N, C-alpha and C positions, 0 to 999 in steps of 0.2 A: 504494499500500500504506500503510495507517495505521501510526502509530507503534507501537501495541499489537501489531499483527500482525508488524511488522518485529522487535520485541523478541522475540516468541515464536519467529519463524524463526531468529534469531541464537542463541537459547537452545538450540534443537534441533540446530543445527549445532555449537554448542560441546559439547553432550552427546555427539554422535556422535564428534567429534574426541577427546574425553576417553576414551570407550570404546575407540576404536582405539588410543590411546596406552597404555592399560592392557593391552590385548591384546598389543601390541608389547613392552611391558616384561616381561610374563610369558613371552612366547616367547623373548626374549633372555636372561632369567634361566635358563630351562630349558636353552637352548643352551649358556650359559656353564657351568652345573653339569655337563652332560654332557661338554663339551669339557675341563674340568679332569680328568675321570676317564678319558675314552676318546679324547682328541685328535681329535674329530670334524672340526675345521676343517682339520687337516693332511690327513686322508683325503679330505675333500671337495675340497681342492686337487688331490690326486693324481688323483681321478676326473675332475675338470675338465680336467687336463692330458692324461689318457688319452683323453678324448672328442675333444679337438682333434687329437691325434696320429692317432687312428683315422679321423677325418673327412678329414684330409690325405692318408691312405693310399688312400682310395677313388678309383676312376677317375673322371675328369671327363667330362662330356658335351661335345660340340662347342660347345654354347651357352656353357658356362662357360669352356671352354679358349680360345675365340677371341673371347669377349665379344660374341656376337651378340645382338641385341635382338629378332629375330623370334621369335614364339611357336610353336615346334615342340618336340615332346617327343622327346628322344633320350636313351636310356639303354641300358646294356648288361645285360639281365636274366640272361644266361648267366654273368655274373661272380658271381652268387650261388650257383652250383652247389657250389663248395667249402665255403661255410658251410652249405649245405643238407645236404650229405653228412655234415658233422661233426655237425650237429644230429640227423640220423637215426641216426648211430652212438651218440650219447649216449642217445637213447631206446631203442635196441636193447640197450645195455648195462644200463640200469636195469631194463628189463622182463625181460631175460635173468637178471639177478641175482635178481629176485623168483621167476622160474620155478625157479631152482636150489634154492629151499627145498623144492620138492615132487617134483623129478625125481630118479630113481635110476638111474645108468648100469649096470644089470644086464641082461645078455642071457639069463640062465637063467630058465626057466619050467617049470611042471609039464607033464607029458606031455600034449601035445594042447592046452595053454593058451597064451595070448599071453605074450610075454616080460614081465619086470618093468618094463622101460623103457616098453614100449607101454601096459602097465596104468596106470602112473603118468601117462602122457600123457592117457590116457582119463579118469583121475580128475580131472586138471586141467581138461579140456574139459567134463566133464559134471557134476561134483559140487562143485568148488571155486567159491566165490562170485567172480564176475567172472573165472573162470579162462579161459573161452573168449575174452573180450575181452583178457585179458592176453597170451595166446598169439598172438592175431591182431595185437595191437600189435607184439609182437616180430618176427613173421614179416613184416608189411608194412613196418616200419621197416627191416629188413634188406634187403628187396627194393628199397625206395626208395633206400637207401644205395648199393647195387650199381649201380642205374641212374644215380644222380647222380654217382657217381665216374666211370663210363664216359663220360657226357656232359661232365663237367668235363675229362677228359683230351682229348676231342675239341676242346673249346673252346681249351684251351691249345695244342694242335697247330695248329689252323687259324688262330689269331690270331698265331702265331709267338712265343708267350710262353716257349717252351722254349729259346730261343737265349741266347747269352751276354748277361748273366752268370747266367742262371737255369738252366743245364744241370744243376747238381747237384740242384736241387729237382725237375727233370723226372725224373731218375733215382729220387729218393725216391718221386715219384708213381707211377712204374712198379711200384716194390716194393709200395707201398700197394694198388694195384689188384689185384696178384697175390695179396697176403694177404687182400684182400677176397673174392676167389673161393675161397680156401682156407676162410675163415670160412663162406661159404655152403655149401661141400661138407661140412664137418664137422658143421654144424648140420643139414644134410639127413639125415645118418645117425643122428642122436641119437634119433628116434622109434623106430627099429629095427623098422620095419614092412616091408611087401613092397617099397615104393619104395626104402627105405634098403638092403635086402638087394641089390637088383640094382644100385643105384648103387655100393655097396661092392664088388661083384663086378667091375664095370667098372673101378673104381679099382685093384683088385689086378692085373687084367690089364694095365692101363696101366703100372703099376709094373714088372711082370715083363717088359714089352716094352722097358725101357731097356737098352741094350747094356752088358754087363759088370757093371754095378751093380744090375741089375734085382732079383735075388733078395734082395740086401742092403736095398734100398729097401723092398720088400714086407715084409720081416721087421721093419724099423724102423717103418714107418708103419702097418701093418695087423696086426702081431703073427704073421705067417705067410702061407700062400698060400690060405687059406680064411678066411671070416668067423667069428670066435669072440668070446668075452667080451673077449679082449685087444684086438680091433679096436675094440669100442665104448669100452673104457676109454681107448684112445689118442685116439680122436676127441673124447671128453669133455674130456680134459686139454688137448688142443690148443685146443678151442673155448672153454673156460671160463678156463684159466689161462695158457697160453703165448701165444696170439694176442692177447688183450686187452692184455697188458703191452707186447708189441712194437708193436702198432698204435698204442696211445695214445702211446708214446714217439715214434714216427715222425711222428704227426700233430702233436705238440708241436713237434718240430724243423722240420717242413714249414711250419707257421704262423709260427714264429719267423723263418725265412728270408724268407717273404713280408713280414712285418713290417719287416725290415731293408732289403729291396730295394724294397719298394713293389709295387703292382699294375701289371703291364705293360699299356699301351694297345695295342689292336689295330693292326697295321701295314697 
């Protein structure tokens, strides 16, 4: 390489280095300006610490646990069912809140016409922009959540993760899967169509079949012994106000206990 070309090459390298230094200085200046006002560095350190704690809580594969060098893929995909059901619950909650802007829990309708609730559902499905997609997202996320919770309970049972010291979380899980089924039932009645009518009738008869307290339970849950406006109003309150608050609280406690105890390896 000639001296002239070498000088030209060195000059280009120096220019690239200078440009990089200017970019770094600007980046650091912006970062310092934001850090003085929003304490970004402190929160970044918290996120880094949180990342490592989450990573330590994840179950290890046999390759990691025993330091094996052979290249075989071993992971527990069923351990993702709890997170999957939580994600489905969040999607169902957001889509359900959006549906609530257009739904009216009114059973009364003009003589020979559909109920107001069903008419609102029909409006969402046929006239509202993206309404069909919104209701489908809500419906399928609810079904996915139910299936994921059921499979999650099976995984916990068959891997022995319900044993000491995790028996309290197992009980919370049983309560959560029960509330999930109540979630599905109350949502099934909200369209107030023919399917909802017979599902509600079956629910009333099941309540009445309870020894001693049957009539009291039917009055409390369904507003009487037949399906009326009070029935739909109760299902709506349960589905939209009562159950989301209780389920969200229990999920937070459930995840918190898993966080403290760690994820149980299969036995």
